[in-house]
N, C-alpha and C positions, 0 to 999 in steps of 0.2 A: 245497556251498560251493566257489566257484571262486576260484583264485588271483588272477585279474584283477580280480574284484570287491573283494577285500581290498586290493589295490594301489590301486585307484581311491579307495576309502574313505579310506585314509591320505593319498593325494595331495591329497584335498580337505579335509584337516585335521580329519577326523572321528576320534574315538577308536575303536580296535579293541577288540573284546571278547576276553576270555581264550580263548574257544573258537576265535575266528578266528586268533589268534596261534598257539595250539597246533596247529591244523590246518595252517597254513602251515609252521611249523618242522618238525613231524613229517613231513610229506610231502616237504619239501625234503631232510631227512636221508635219507629212503628213496629219493631221486632220482626222485620222482614230479613234482616241480616243477623246471623248468630254471634254470640259473644266471642267465639274462637276466631272469627274473621275480623271483628273489631279489634281484638287483642293483637292480631298480626299487623294491622295497619298502625295501631298505636306504637308498637315496637319499631316499625319502619320509620315513623316520625321521630321516635326517640333516638334511633341510631343515625339517621341521615339528616336530621334537622328539617327546616322548612324555610322557604323563601318568604319575604314579606307578603307577597300576594297570596301565598298558600295560607299563611297565618291569618290574614284578614278574611279570606274565604272561609276558613274553619270557624273563626269567631262568628261571622255572619250566619253561617249555617246553624251553629249551636243556638245563637240568639233567635233565629227564625223558627226553631223547633217548637217554640211555645208562644205565649202571649208577649206582646211588646206594648209598652205604655205610650200613650199619646196625650201630651199636656198642652197641645197647641191652643186650647181654649183659655189657658192661664196666661195672663198678660205680664210676662216677666221671664228672666233667664232661669234655666233649670240646670243646676250645677251640683255635683256630688263629690265626695272624697272617698278614696279607698286606701286602706292601710294593709300592708302585707303581714301585719300582726307582730306583737311583741309583749313585753311584760310591763304592766302599769300603763298600757296604751289606752287612754280614755279620752282622746281628743275629740271623738265624734260628739260626745255629750256637751262639748264646749263650742266647737266651731259650727255645728249644724244650727243650733238656735241663734248664734251670732250672725251667721249668713242669712238666716230667715229674717231676723230683725232688720237686716240691711236691705231687704227687698228681693232676695233670691229664693226660689223654690228648691227645696232640698229633699228629693225622694230617695231616702237612704234605705237600701235593702242590705241587711247585715247577716252575720253568721254566729254560730256558737263556738265556744272554745273546745279545743281538743289538745291534750298534752300540756306543754308549759305556757302556752299563750292563752290569755283570757278571751272570752267571747262577748261581743257587744250585747247580744240578746240576753245572755245570762246576767250581765250586770244590770240591764234594764229591769229584768224580772225580780231583782232584789227590792225594787220599789213596789210596795204593797198594791196589788191590783193591776199593775201595768200589763197590758196585752200587746204582745208583739205579733200575734197571729191574726192580723186584719185581712179581710178580703180586699180584692182590688177596688171595688166600689167604696169601701170604707177608707181605703188608702187615698182615693181621690178626694173624698170629703176632707181628710186631714190636710192634704196639700192646699185645697181651696181656702180653708179657714185658718190654718196655722202656718202655712208655707213650708211646713216641715213634718216628716213622719219617719219613724224608725221601726221597720218591720223585718220579719224573717222571709227567706225565699219561699214562695208558694210553689205548689206542684205545677202551676201554669208557666212559671218563669224558667226558661232554658232547661227543659227536661232532658235534653241530650247531654247537657253538662253533668247532671246528676248520674246518669247511666254511665257515661264515659269515665267520670271521676272514680266511681266505685270499681270500675274495671282497672283503671290505672293503679289503684291502691294495691291490687292483688297480682299485678303483672310487672311490677318493678319499673313502671314508666312514669312515675310521678315527677321526677327531676328532669323535666324537659322544658326549656324556655318557651317554645311555641305552645306546648300543651298547657303549661301553667298560665301563660298570658291569655290564651283563648278562653280558658275556664273563667278567669277573673273578669275579662272584658265582656264576654257574652252576657253575663248577669248584669254588669253595670250598664252596658249600653241598652239592654232591654228596658231599663228604667225610663227611657225616653229623654235622657239628658242632652243638653247642648255641649257641656264641657265637663271635664273631670280633673281633679287634683289627685295625684298619686303620692302617697307617703310610703316610700320603699325603705324599709328598715335595713340596717347593716350592723353586723357585730355578733357577738357570741349568743345573744338572746334572740336573734333574727332567723328567719328561714334561710336567707342568704347571708352567709357569714363574712364574706369579703366584700370590700368596696366595689371591686370590678364586677363581681357576680351581681350585686345589687344594681349597678348601673346598666348592666346588660339586660336584666329583667325590665327595668324602667324603660329603656330604649325600645324593647320589643313591644311593650304595651303602648308607648307613645306612637310607634309606627302603626299599630292597629287602629288607634284613635284617628290618626291622620288619614289612614286608608278608608275609614268609614265616615269621614267628613266632620269629625269632632275635634274640639280644641282640648289638648291634654298637656299638662305639665307634671313633671315628676320631681319630687324633693327626696334626696337621699338623706335620711335622718339616723341618728345614732341609737343603737340598741345594745351597747356594751354594758350598760347598767339600766335598771328600770327607769321608766319615765315618770317623774313626779315622786312623791314620798310614800304613796299607799298602793298596795297590791292586794286585790281581792274584790269581790263583786260589789257589796254594799259600801265598802271602804272607798272604792273608786268613784262611786256615785257621790259620796260625801265630798271627796276632793274636787270633783268636777263642779259641784255647786259652789264650793268655796272659791274656785277659780273664776266662775261667772260673777262672783261678788267682789272680785278684785283682790282676793286673799290667797290665791294659789301660789305654789312654788314657782320659782323663776323659770326652770327648764320647761315645765308643762305649759306655763303661760306663753312662753316665747314660741314654742313649736305650734301651739294651737292658734296663736295670733297670726303666725306666718302662713299656715295652711289656709286659714280663713281669708287672709289678705289676697292670696292667689285666687281663691274662689271669687272674690269681689272683682278682681281684674278680669278674669275669664268671663264673668257674667256682665262685664261692662258697667258695673255699678261705680267703679273707681277707674280713673285713667292710669294711675301709676301705683306701684306697690307702696310707696311712702304715704300716698293719700289713703290707700286702703288700710294700711296699718293704723293710721291715725283714727280712721272711722271705726275700726274694730275696738280700739282702746276706748273710744267714746261710748260705744255700745255696752262695754263692760262697766264703765264708770256710771252711766245713766241707769243701769239695771235693765236695759231693754233686752239684752241677751238672756238674762235670768228669767224675765217674764215670758219670753218666747219658749223657754224650756218648761216653765210651769204650765203653759197652755198645752204643750205636747203631752206632758204627763197626765193632765186632766182629761184631754180628749181621747187618750189611749187607755183610759180606765184606771190610771194610777191615782194615788192619794197626793194631791198637790201640796198638802201641808208639810210634806217632807222637805220642801224648799226651806222652811224655817225651822222645823222640828226634826232634827236628825235622829232623835230617839225612836222615830217611827220606822227607821231602817233596821233590818236584822242586825243583832249584835251578839258577838261570841261571849260565852260565859267566863272564859279564863284568859289570862295574859301571861306571857313569859318574856322577860327581857334578856336578849342575847348580847353578851358583853365581849369587848375586845380583850384579848389576853396580853396585848403589848401596846406600847405607845408609838406614835408616829403619824403617818398620813395614809388615808385610804387610797390605795393605788389601783384597786380593782374590786368590782362587785359583779360577780358572774351572773348576768341577768337570767340565763337559762336555768341555773341552779336555784335562784330565787323563785322563779316561776314554778319549777317542779316542787319546791318546798311548799309553796302555797297550794298547789294541786294535791300534794300528799295530805295536807291538813283538811282537804275537802273542797277547796275553792275551784278546782277544775276537774277534768275528766281524764281518767286513765283509759277508759273505754267509752264507746258511744253511749252505752246505757248507764253510765255512772250517774249517781244522784249528786247534785250540787248542794253544798252548804254555802248559802249566800252571805253568811255572817263572818266567815273566817278570812284570815289574810295576815299581812305584815305591814308595819309602819317603819320606814327607813329613817333613822335619825342622822345618819352620815352618808354622804355621797362621795364620789371620787374627787380627790383633792382636799377634802376636809381633814383637819387635824383631829386626832383621837388620843385619849389617855388610856392606859391599861385600866380595866375595870369599868370603863365608860360604855354605855349601851350603844351598839351599832344598829339594832333594830328591836322592835317589840312584835312578838307573835301573838295573834288573837286566835284562839282555838277552842274547841269543845271536847275533843277526844284526846286523852293522854297518850294512847297508843299511836295516834297519828302525829302527835307532837314529836315523839322520839325519832321517828323516821325522817321527819323534816329537819330536825336538828343536825342529823348526820350530814345532810347536804350543806347546811349553813356553815359548818366548820371548815368547809373547803371553798365557800363562795366568796369570802372576803380576803383580800390581799393587803397587808399593811406594810408600808415602806418607811424606812428611817428618813429618807430624803423627801422634800416637798414634791408633789405631783400635780401636773396640770389636768384639769377635767377635759375629756374629749369634746370636740365640737358637737353642737346639737344638730347642725345641718352641714353636710359635707359638700353638697353640690345641688344645683337646680338644673334640670334638663327640660328642654322644650323643643 
């Protein structure tokens, strides 16, 4: 089997076999195929698309390029959640411990933030001492004892994805549904899970801006899961405004803890409960969604979810006292209240601009090597549909550097849209696909 023949076949719009895809991915991972040939195949996929069988084969080949986890010795369902990323998206810290408290094993492998979306690992590292770099044996211990662990991708997990993603980034082949889906699912399915809940964001702050694009991405990933014998459900959720009221690493940990205590904002609570409920149904802990929702609410009310998160924090080296004492979390030294210049109703909060403003203050990365300031961010006082008076605060900015504040303020001036007429808030969940 020659690489050039595989490239030519895909170039000519012929479907590749699973054996051909596996041969190419395996040999590229072993550096037996050069970057220029891998780039050519990626462009052929980008231009010509892929069948469901090809996408499943590509995902499987990328997954099999490294270590895959086997939790068959753990007596219970293994279910995870994946979000396509957004602003203020902190549901993992809420639903993972809730699902664990319900009896599900949650082996969650997450990523860092880049650009306007925050990273799960960066937020966790705002907890003093929290270690996201566990070895796979340490991760196994976490799962056995806490039913839940939140770590970063190791070099052993889907190494083909890391090589191919770096190549896609510099060959203008990132925006491909088969390639995006295979990248996501190869890492998730390497976790050894039985089922997966997808939180596919849609709107101005999402990777996929339109509802149809978000649904197409969700369907592609669901097809991959089905093709690999896994149960997958996809929720299309709103990202036209930030989720919750706080944006920024330590600030989002604080809001997650408040939500686990039953004091979280309505939108964050509802989305987290819904995602957790689907995890319970897929894991066969609950028979129906209504039963699952009730169980999740009970786990919040009893404090079982909070205690599960406390155990995760402690076992991963973090200071568990942050659960009660928020002063242990990093805090910015300065505050600035951003006021509305007119009265009316909040008609829009451009989530991407809010995320970029937080990044400019130091909460995110402009480049891979940027240093994160875990203490900075924003608190939203008004959401879409809320009434506001001229001179009333729309948000508070928490910052340390005056120079960074100025550049963030320029974005906020165009992030809010105020209407004279009342406005309805967008739906939190647009559709559920399975």
